[in-house]
N, C-alpha and C positions, 0 to 999 in steps of 0.2 A: 090862862088854856089859848082866849084863841089868836091869842099874837102870834107868839112857841107855831099854832097851828098850820099859819096866814105866812110863819116863815117856811113852814117845813110843804105849804103849798105851792110854792113860789122861789124855791129849790130847785125845784122840780122839771120845773122845765129848762133850769141849764144845765139841769146835770143827763137831760137829753140829749142835748151834746158833749159826754162827754166823752171819749178818745184818748188810748191810752198815748200813747203818742205828745200830745201840750201838755197829758197831766203829767208824764216821768222832766219832763223844763223843767214845772210849775213846781215836785217834790221836790229836783238836786240843787230848786234855786235852794228851797227849804234849808233844807238836809246843808248845803255849806253857808248859811248864813250860823246855821244854829251852829258847829260846830268854832268861825268865829266865834261865837260870844259864848262861848263855852259849855250851853249847852247839848250833852251828846251821850241821853233816853228819851224818847222821842217813843209815847203813841198814838199815830196814828190810825183815826180814825177813816172806813171806804167805808160810803156804804154800795149799799148791796140793794138792789132790785129793779124790774121791769126799765125802769127807765134809767139807769147807772151802770147795768150790766155789772159786769163784773172790771171795767176798764180802773176802775182807781185801783180794785186788788193789786191788781197786771202789774199799772205801773208802780208803785208801793212796792211792791214784792220786791222788784227790780235795784228800785235803792236801797231795801236793803243791804241785798246783793250789796252791789256796788260803794256805799260807803261803810260795813261793815268793821269794825277794828275800828273803826274815826269818832260816826254816831254808831249804837243799837236803836234802833228803830221797829219797833215792837206792831205787824201794822194785824189790827180793827177786821174784823168784816163785821159790819155793818148795820140791821137790819130797820134802817132806820123808816121806811115806811109804814114798820108793821110785818108779824111776821103770816100774821091770818088776814087782815086787813089788806094785802100789798096778792091777789093772784102772784103765785112761781114761788116768794122771797124764800120757802121754806129749799127749794130745787140749787135753789141758787144759794147762798146758807152753807149750801153740803158745798156745791164747788168750789167758794170759797174755802171752805173751810180745806178741801181737796188739796186747793193750791197752794198751802204752805197758810191761809194766816195761822200768828200767832194765837190769834186771842178772837173769843166769839164776843159780840157783841148785841146789846139789846136795846131796845127803848117802847120798853111792854105799856105805859099809860097812852102808850100811841092806842093803844085800843079800841075798839066801839064798847065791849063787855064787859066788868069787873072777871066773869072764863072764858072770856077773853084777852088775861088781863096773865090771868091765871099761867094758862096755854104757851107766848109769849114766851113767859119768866122758862116754862119743863123744856119748853126747847130749845132755846138757847145753854139747857142747861145741855141735856139732851146732845147737843153738837161736840161741848166742850167737852164729856165727859169720851162721847165717840172720840173722842181724839185727841184726845187726852191734856185739852190747854186750860189758861185759865178764861173767864165772863168779865168784862165791862159792861155795867147798861145808862143808862139815863134815866133815872129813874125823878119819880113824880115831875118835871121841873115845871113848876103850875105853880101860882097862888094858892093854892085850891088844901086845904087843908085836910080835903075829903083822900084823899089820892093812897095811895097805901100799896105802890107797887118796891118799895121800898121794902119794907119790912116780908112782899112776898121772895124776895131774890135774897131776901136772909132765913127765911124758912127752907129752898131750898138748896144752899147753900148747904145748909149741917142737914136739912136730908142728900145731898151726895155725896157725906164727906170729901168739902168740895172746901175746908175750911182755910183761912191764909190764901183765897185760887184768885175771887169775886172782890171788884170793887165799885162801884157807887158812885156814881157821875152826878153835877145838878141835881140836890134833892134838898131843889127848894119850898115844896111848902113842908117841909123838916117846923124851917121857923115857927111854921101858925101851929102846934101838931099841940092842947093843949096835954100841963106837962106827965098826968100819966101815964097816954099813952108813947110820946115822947122817949122817954125814963125807960119804958118798955118796948124798943125796937131800938135805943142807946146801949139796952140789954142783948137785946140778939145780937145784933150786929158785935160787941163782941166778944161775943162766944163765939158766935164764925168768924172771927179775926179777917173782919175785911174794913176792909177803909175806904172811908167818903168823905 
């Protein structure tokens, strides 16, 4: 988990220099390469926080429109630095969804406490429901069997009636779960019709 957190903190320094004008150039190059090699569906995460602001979201939305009919680009508003530990993230995420992001994205395990992890999941689903959008979250992306945000995401999917509309990414902790807990989570994922 420490290595993942270090990478996130290093990325924060880069995000302070984000500007739509240079991001769009990189996105266009990636979209052209995707089309050239037959990748016609992309779900792209744009960090939304006080450092990245909405620069990545704006660039991806532009590219989505420019490449319509060539490559389907789903824009994910992604709370990379957390919803609770990052001041202003909730408002910025709302703005990103209002701008036209296709998916509400989170990373609940990055929060400081279990209560904050649960609240992060809830707030991402609040946005998804408000804007009638799907959910994508990076969950339990560390070698720690004690991480449980995947289970919380599955339960929130069921609670909100969002079956088939939520996708879990990077669930590395699953590889370390004890068999009974793994079976419980797998059951919840099937019931929630969640891809993982």
